[in-house]
C-alpha positions as CSV (number, residue, x, y, z in Angstrom):
1,X,67.6,-18.0,269.1
2,X,66.7,-21.2,271.0
3,X,66.1,-22.1,274.6
4,X,69.8,-22.5,275.4
5,X,70.7,-19.2,273.8
6,X,68.3,-16.4,274.8
7,X,69.9,-14.0,272.3
8,X,69.9,-14.3,268.5
9,X,73.4,-14.3,266.9
10,X,72.5,-11.5,264.5
11,X,71.0,-9.4,267.2
12,X,74.2,-10.0,269.3
13,X,76.4,-9.1,266.4
14,X,74.7,-5.8,265.8
15,X,74.7,-5.0,269.5
16,X,78.4,-5.8,270.1
17,X,79.4,-3.8,267.1
18,X,77.5,-0.8,268.5
19,X,78.8,-1.4,272.0
20,X,82.4,-1.8,271.0
21,X,82.4,1.4,269.0
22,X,80.7,3.3,271.8
23,X,83.1,2.3,274.6
24,X,86.9,1.6,274.9
25,X,87.6,1.7,271.1
26,X,86.1,5.2,271.0
27,X,88.7,7.6,272.4
28,X,86.0,10.1,273.3
29,X,83.8,7.5,275.2
30,X,83.2,8.3,278.9
31,X,84.1,5.7,281.4
32,X,81.5,4.3,283.8
33,X,82.0,4.4,287.5
34,X,84.4,1.7,288.7
35,X,82.6,-1.5,289.6
36,X,85.5,-2.8,291.7
37,X,88.5,-1.2,293.4
38,X,91.0,0.2,290.8
39,X,89.0,-1.0,287.8
40,X,88.3,0.9,284.6
41,X,84.7,0.4,283.3
42,X,82.6,1.1,280.3
43,X,78.8,0.7,280.0
44,X,76.4,0.7,277.0
45,X,72.7,0.1,276.7
46,X,70.4,-0.4,273.7
47,X,66.9,-1.6,274.1
48,X,66.8,-4.5,276.5
49,X,70.5,-5.2,276.1
50,X,73.3,-4.0,278.3
51,X,77.1,-4.2,277.8
52,X,79.6,-3.8,280.7
53,X,83.3,-3.9,280.2
54,X,85.6,-4.0,283.3
55,X,89.4,-4.1,283.1
56,X,92.4,-3.7,285.3
57,X,95.9,-2.4,284.5
58,X,97.3,-0.2,281.8
59,X,100.4,-1.3,280.0
60,X,99.5,-4.9,280.8
61,X,95.8,-5.4,281.4
62,X,93.1,-8.1,282.1
63,X,89.4,-7.7,281.8
64,X,86.0,-9.0,280.8
65,X,82.8,-8.0,279.0
66,X,79.3,-9.1,279.9
67,X,76.1,-8.7,277.8
68,X,72.9,-8.8,279.8
69,X,69.4,-9.3,278.3
70,X,66.7,-7.8,280.4
71,X,69.1,-7.9,283.4
72,X,70.2,-11.5,282.9
73,X,73.9,-12.2,281.9
74,X,73.8,-14.1,278.6
75,X,77.2,-13.6,276.9
76,X,80.7,-12.8,278.0
77,X,84.3,-12.5,277.0
78,X,87.6,-12.4,278.9
79,X,90.8,-10.9,277.6
80,X,94.5,-10.3,278.6
81,X,96.9,-8.0,276.7
82,X,100.4,-6.8,277.2
83,X,103.2,-4.7,275.6
84,X,106.2,-6.8,274.7
85,X,109.1,-4.2,274.8
86,X,109.6,-1.9,277.9
87,X,110.8,0.9,275.6
88,X,107.5,0.9,273.6
89,X,105.2,3.8,274.1
90,X,102.0,2.6,275.7
91,X,100.1,5.6,274.4
92,X,101.1,5.0,270.8
93,X,100.3,1.3,270.9
94,X,96.9,1.8,272.5
95,X,96.0,4.7,270.3
96,X,96.6,2.5,267.3
97,X,94.7,-0.4,268.9
98,X,91.7,1.9,269.4
99,X,91.8,2.9,265.7
100,X,91.9,-0.8,264.7
101,X,89.0,-1.7,267.0
102,X,86.9,1.1,265.3
103,X,87.3,-0.5,261.9
104,X,84.5,-2.6,260.3
105,X,84.9,-6.1,261.5
106,X,84.1,-7.6,258.1
107,X,83.9,-11.4,258.3
108,X,85.4,-11.6,261.8
109,X,83.1,-11.8,264.8
110,X,82.7,-8.4,266.4
111,X,84.6,-9.0,269.6
112,X,87.9,-7.2,268.7
113,X,89.0,-5.7,265.4
114,X,89.1,-6.8,261.8
115,X,91.5,-9.5,260.5
116,X,94.0,-6.9,259.5
117,X,94.3,-3.1,259.8
118,X,97.4,-1.2,258.6
119,X,98.4,2.5,258.8
120,X,101.9,3.3,257.6
121,X,104.3,0.9,259.4
122,X,101.7,0.0,262.0
123,X,100.0,-3.4,261.6
124,X,97.1,-4.9,263.6
125,X,96.3,-8.6,263.1
126,X,93.4,-10.5,264.7
127,X,92.7,-14.3,264.4
128,X,89.7,-15.8,266.0
129,X,88.5,-19.4,266.1
130,X,84.7,-20.1,266.5
131,X,81.6,-18.0,266.5
132,X,80.0,-15.7,269.0
133,X,78.5,-18.7,270.8
134,X,81.9,-20.1,271.7
135,X,85.3,-18.6,270.5
136,X,88.9,-17.9,271.2
137,X,91.4,-15.6,269.6
138,X,94.5,-13.5,269.6
139,X,95.5,-10.1,268.3
140,X,98.9,-8.6,267.7
141,X,100.3,-5.1,266.9
142,X,103.6,-4.6,265.2
143,X,105.5,-1.5,263.9
144,X,107.8,-1.9,260.9
145,X,107.8,-5.6,261.4
146,X,108.6,-5.6,265.1
147,X,106.0,-7.1,267.4
148,X,105.0,-4.6,270.2
149,X,101.7,-6.0,271.7
150,X,99.7,-9.2,272.0
151,X,96.4,-10.1,273.5
152,X,94.3,-13.3,273.8
153,X,90.6,-13.5,274.4
154,X,87.8,-16.1,274.7
155,X,84.2,-16.3,275.4
156,X,80.6,-17.2,274.4
157,X,77.1,-17.7,275.7
158,X,76.7,-18.2,279.5
159,X,73.8,-19.9,281.1
């Protein structure tokens, strides 16, 4: 932690891992009240850190996550995802996405899922460039070799 980054990267890593597994990725997580018209929101708190995720849409979606330390926004991420084929089941794709996001992130920063997660013919891939202080990435889901879903994301510390 330094003056420019009021949050230690290890502390942020642990917090994001807990927040992600307690919100959207967890199919049993309760949604928070909508913060804006027609938004879906999740909220998580631990100690003096607060996580808030707001997104819009369903099949195609856009959203953002913010981490607050003692009420001050210190870190954030924006994301946009979409299903490629109109015949693809939204429920099946997003159920598999949730499973992938619940997996240990391994050596990948904990902003989405691991580098790879596979179940049967389903395959999740995630590639990220950078560290939690400044990063960008993309994820994709395919079934039996056919791409069904893509998302991009980016974020880092905010001042």
